[in-house]
Every structure is written in structure tokens, then in C-alpha cells.
N, C-alpha and C positions, 0 to 999 in steps of 0.2 A: 607660192613664194618662188621668185625667179632665181636662176642660177647666178652665182656671183661671178663677175668678170675678172676677179682678182686672180692673177697667175703666179704671183710671188709665193713660194711655199710658206714663208714665215707669216705673211699676211693671211694666206688661206688657212693656216693652222689657227691663227687667232680668231678668224671668223668661225671656224668649226668649233673651237672651244666656247665661243660666245653662244652659239646655237645649242651646244651640249648643255651648258649651264642653264639655259632657259628651259630646256626639256626636262632636265633633272629637277628643277624647281616645280614644274608641272607634275612630275612623278611624286614628289614629296607631298604636294597638295592632294593628289589622289589618295595617297596612303592615309592622310589625315581624314579625308572624307569617308574612306572605307571604315576607319575606326569609329567615326561618329555614327555611321550607318549601323554598325554592330551594336553600339550603345543604345541606339534608338531604332530598333528593327521594324517599327510600324510602317507598312507600305502604303502606297497611295490608294489601294482598293478600300472601299467602304467609307471614304471620307471625301469631303468636298475638294474641289481643285485648289481653292485658296488655302485650306487647312493643310493640304499635303504639299504645298509649294514652299520649298526652302529658297533662300537667296540664290544658291547654286542652281537649283532647278529652274528658277525664273530666268537666270542668265542663259542657261543652256537652251531653254525653250525659245528664247528670243533670238539665239544665234545657233541654229541647228547644224551649221557647218563647222562647228568647232572641232569635232573629231577629224573631219577632213583636213582642217588646217594643221592639226598635230601630225597627221600622216604626211602632209607635204613638208613639214619641218623635218621629220625623220628622213624622208626621201632626200631632201636637200642636204642634210647632214651626211648621209651615205655617199652622195655624189661628191661632196667636198673631200671626204676621206679617200675616195677612189682617185680623185684628181691629185690629192696630196701624195698618195702612193706612187702615182705615175711620175710626179715631179721630184720625188725625193730619192736620193742615192741610197741603196740598201745598206751601205756601210756607214752612212751618216748617222750621227746621234739623233737626228730628227726622226729617223725611221722607227726607233723604239717608242717615241712619243705618239707617232701615228698609229702604231699597233695598239698602244694603250687606249687611244681614243676609239679605235675600232671595237675593242672589247667592251668599252663603256657603252657604246651604241647598242651592241647586242644585248647587254644587260637592260638597257633602257627599253628596247623593243619588247623584251620579255615582260618587263614591268607593265608596259602599256597594254599589251594584248592579253595578259593573264587575268585582268580584272575589268573587262569591258561590261558596261551595263546594257540593258535591252536596246536603248536608243542608239548607242554606239555600234552594237552589232548590226542593227538595221542599216546604219550608214555603210558598213562593210558589205552587207548583203546587196546593197544597191550600187556598189562601186562599178563604174563603167568598164573597167578592165577585168571584171570577174569572168571566169570561164563560162561559156554558154553551151548549149546542147551540141552545136557543131564542133566546138573545141573538144568535148568529151568523145564525140564520134571519131574525130581525127586521132585522138590519143589512145583510145581504148578498143576501137572496133576496126574491122577490116572489110574492104569491098562493100562499102555502104552504097545502096541503090535507093534513091529517094522516090517516094510515092506521092503523086500530086492529085489534087482535086477530091471533091466529095461525091462526085457523080450526081450532083443535084443542082449546084449553083456555081461554085468557083473554087479556085485554090486559095488557101489562106496561108501566106508566108509567115504568120506569127506562130504557127505550129508546124514542125517538120516531122516527117515519119518515113521510115524506109527499112528495108531488109539489110542485114549485115552479118558478119561472122564475129563471134566472141570466143576466143581461145578454141577455135576449131569447131564451134557449134553455131548452127544457123539461128539467128534471133531477129526480133523486130526492135527497132529503136524509135522512140517518139519523144518529143519534148518541145518546150517553149524556146523561142528564139527572138532576142531583142534587137540585135544590131549594134555595131560599134560607133559609127559616126552618125551625124544627123540624117544623112541621106538613107542609110541603112535602117535607122530607127523608124523613120517615116514609112519606109517600104514594109517593114515588119510590124508596123502599128504598135511599136514600143512593147512588143511581146504580149499584146492583148488580143486574144483570139476572138473571132466571130463564130456564129453557128456553123459555118462551113468548115472552119478549122477543127471543131470538136467532132463533126461528122466525118471529116477526113481521117482523124486519128482513130475513131472507132472503126471505120471501114478497114484501115490498115491492121488494127488489132484483131478483128474478126478474120481477116485473111491469114494472120499469123496463127490464130487458133485452129484454123482449118488444116494447116500444115504442121501443127504441133510444135510451134516455135515459141520459146519463152519471150517475154516482153520486158524491155527496159525503158523506163520513163524518167525523164529529167525535167524538173519543174522549176521555172524561174519567171514568174509573171506577177504583175501587180494586181491582176484580176481579169475577168472577162471584159471585152469591150462593151461599154455602156451606151453606145450611140443608138440613135433612132433606127438606123438601117439594120443593126444587129437585132434589136427588139422586134422589128417587123418580120424578120426571118426566123424568129423563135429561139432567142438566146437561152431563156430559162428552160424551155423544153429540151433543147440540145444537151444542156448540162445534166438535167435530170435523167435523160435517156442514157447518156454515157455512164453515169453512176450506176444505174441499174444493170446495164449490159456488161460493164467491166466486172461487176460482182459475180457474173455467171460464166466468165471466160474460163475454159477448162485447161489453161496453161499457166505456168508461173508468171507472176507480174511483180517486178521489182522496181520500186519508186525511189528516186533520190531528189530531195529538195536541195537545189544547188544555190539558190539566191533567195528571192522572194516567193513565198507560197501564198498568194493572195486570194482569199475568198473562194467562191464556187468556181471561179476560173481556174484555180489550181486543183480543187477537188475533182473536177470533171475528168482529169486524166491521172488522178493520184490514188485510185482505189487499187490497192495491191496487197500481196501476201507479205511483203516486207516493205516498210517505209523507213528510209534513212534520211538524215539531215546532215549536211556539212556543218562544221562547227560554228560558222558565222552566218548561217542562213536563218530565215525566219519563216513562220507558218502561222497564218492568222485568218480569222473570219472577216476582218476588216483592217484597213491600214490605221496606224495610230493617228494620222491626221484626220481621217474620216471619223474615227471614234471620238476624238476631241471635239470635232465640229458638231457632232450629235449631242454629246454629253454636256459640253460647256459652251457651245456656240463660239468656240475659239480654237482654231487649228494650231495656234501657238502653244497650246498645252499638250502637244503630241508626245512629248517625253513622258509626261505623267501617264498618258494612256498606254504608251509602250510598256511601261512597267506593270500596269494593271492587267493588260491583255495576256501576259505570259506567252510571248511570241517566240522566245529563243529555243534553241535545241535542248538545252538543259531543262528548261521549264516543261517542255512537251514530253521529254523522256520521263521526267518525274511523274507526270500525269498519265503516262502509259499510252500516249497518243502516237508515238513513233517507236521504232524498234531499236535504233542504235544511232549514235552520233559518230560521224566520220571526221577525224581530225584534219586540219588544214595545215599547209606550210606556215612557218612562222611569219606573222604579219598579215596572213589571209591568203585565200586561194588566188587572188588577183596578182600576187607577187610572183607566182610560179605555177603556170597551168600544168606543166608536165608533172611536177611534184604532187599537185592536188590529184591528178589522175592516178598516179602511182599509189597514193594512199587509199583511193577509192577502189582500185582494181581488186585487191584481195577480198574486200568486203562483198563486192558483187559476185566474185567467183565462188566464195564460200556459200553465199545465199542460193545461187543457182544450183550448186551441187546438192544442197539440202532439200530444196524444193523439187528437184528433178527425181528424187527418190520416192516422192509421195505419189499415191494413186490419184486419179482425177477426183474421186469422191472425197478423199482425205484433204486434198487441196481446197476444194470448194467448202467443205465443212469448217476447216480452219479459218478460211477467209471470212466466212459468215460469223463465226464466233468472235473473231478479232474485232469486227466492227460492232457487234452486239455489246461487247464489253466496254466500249468507249463511252465516257461520260457517266459511268456509274458512281464516280466520286461525288457527284452532285446529290446523290440519294443517301449518302452516309449521314 
């Protein structure tokens, strides 16, 4: 939605009111849908796509950008109110109306973001302005010195790694990097690492282990690169090798899923003593689109697959596949990178302090038991 060219405060206020009413109607519709969902709690798992598809689901599957459109509506409304505040005299009676609209917008944002379903959280996890590894490095760490190359083939810009300082302690930081604009995304291969990327990350981690430095990993990738060149250089072997070697590293490993945690491409750098997820991130063996294409030969049923896959942080915490959910700023981490980092900082600090008190053998034993326990709910 484009910004309105209206400069007159009265007309701008009318436009803001119109947008607000539209979004409030959407919020009421959502409450009705939530109530219907409670009355009919049967999920999409275990039934056919057509049986599990309500008219709402069909519409959402056909228009997967609806969540983004609502986000744009809210953003436009906030810009309208900011412009109104600038154009309005603080002593004018209009100022009170502007303040009331601002309060209603905040209530509306809380309404929207408090009851997001799996598909909507996936859209937030994929938001192009979401903080990436280099943003967290800039906001949480000091004196970062990047390590390049796998000493075998090349350097992979889709994965970055390097030494840094975290609250006065030397550590290693590694993570996925997508890029902001088209040029950066192409250069970073859209965050999809190749074998040389995983080998570079492991080389850096082994170097950190040699000097007894804790490892921080940030994951945000749709998956490992599936191209022919990656397969020729041993993509599957590189992922498997990383998983095995990371399970043996004698230093604390703290993993945070910041956006998408996709398939083996994420798991290859996500073997850790603590695994955290940001509130609106996702972690899954396959993307909902890929799952829908396999199950129903129709990628348009991705929303149904997203619900069935249990990809959200709350789902995975319930299944005991992650250790903790890290809250995000209101509206999502993409709205305020610094606030997202501030919320993550104490969680990382606490975890590092706890893990640093363990002996090497205790660390390795706990890591082994952590991954041995995963998936036991299938045997119940």
C-alpha cells in the first residue's frame, strides 16, 4: 500500500480512520475464526487436504501474501498517524483524536500479533527486513574478525564465521547470511550454503575448540543449496560430517534460530547444548510449500502443511525439540533490530554462564542425552 499524498490534517485523519476501521473489522473476523477453531479443534493432520480445507483456508492458501498485506496496512496507518502528529498543533482539539487513534493502533497490533497461526509466523520469519547474523554480530558482539574459506575449494558467503568478544569473553560466531537487496541475495545465494560453507563453519568451530572458545550460531536459511555443483562437491557428506563433529566439540555451543531453520541445511550448524528460537521463527525438516507439493501435488496447500508440520517455536518447545523461546519486539524482530538483540542478549549470557561451569565430560554427556531424547514422543 502506497503512502497517501494527502497533506491536510483533516483529510489525513479521515484516511487514518478508514484504514483503522478496516483493520478492526479484520481483527473481529480473526476473533470469530479463533472461536470457531476452538469449537472445532480438529487439525489438518491425519485428514485429506480437501477435508481439512475450510473456505478461509482455501482463500489464504490461494493468497499467501495476505499477512504481508495486513502488515503493510498497519505500517501505512502508523505513518499516517506520525504525519498527523507532525501536522497537528499540540494544543488543538485534533491532537486528542490523534492520540486516541495511536492507542487504538497499538491495541490492534497486539490483537494481530498475539494470535498468529503457523503460516502467518512463517511469513514473519521470511520478512526481508528481519535481523540476520551480521546484524546480531554488530549489536551483540565486539571486534568481530571474519574467517574465510574452507581450505579445500572456496569461500561461501552464505555462511559467515569469525572470532569476536561477548561481554569480555572471546567466542566464535557463525551463522547464515541472506542479504538485503537483490544484489546481496544473489551474492549470498539467498542464505543457502554449499559444501564449502559447511566445511568453513566446521573449520572455524574446530579452531574455536582448540582455543577453548564458546560458539554462538545464528540460523536463518531455507535449506542447503540443492544445485548440481553442490551435490558434486558432496553436500550430503558435508552436512553429515558437521553434525557428527559438532556433537563432539568440547566447548559450549549455543544455537539461535532467528528466521527460517530449514531442513539439513539448518541442522548442519545447529547441533548445540542450548537451542533457542525467536518468537516468530520456524524450524522444520521441509518447507510447507515442499511438503504440500509432495503430499498433495499442490504447493497452494502450503498453509495446511504449515499447521500439520508443527514448525513454530511454541510447537517445538512443546515437543521438547528446543530449549526456550526468545520474545521479539511488538510486531516482530524486523520492526526493531536493536530491541530484538536486547531481548536475546540476557538469554545468551545466562546460557553461556551455565554451560561454562560444566566440565568437558559433563558438556558432552548432556549434549548426547539431549539429542538421544528427541523424538521419543513417537514411541509413546
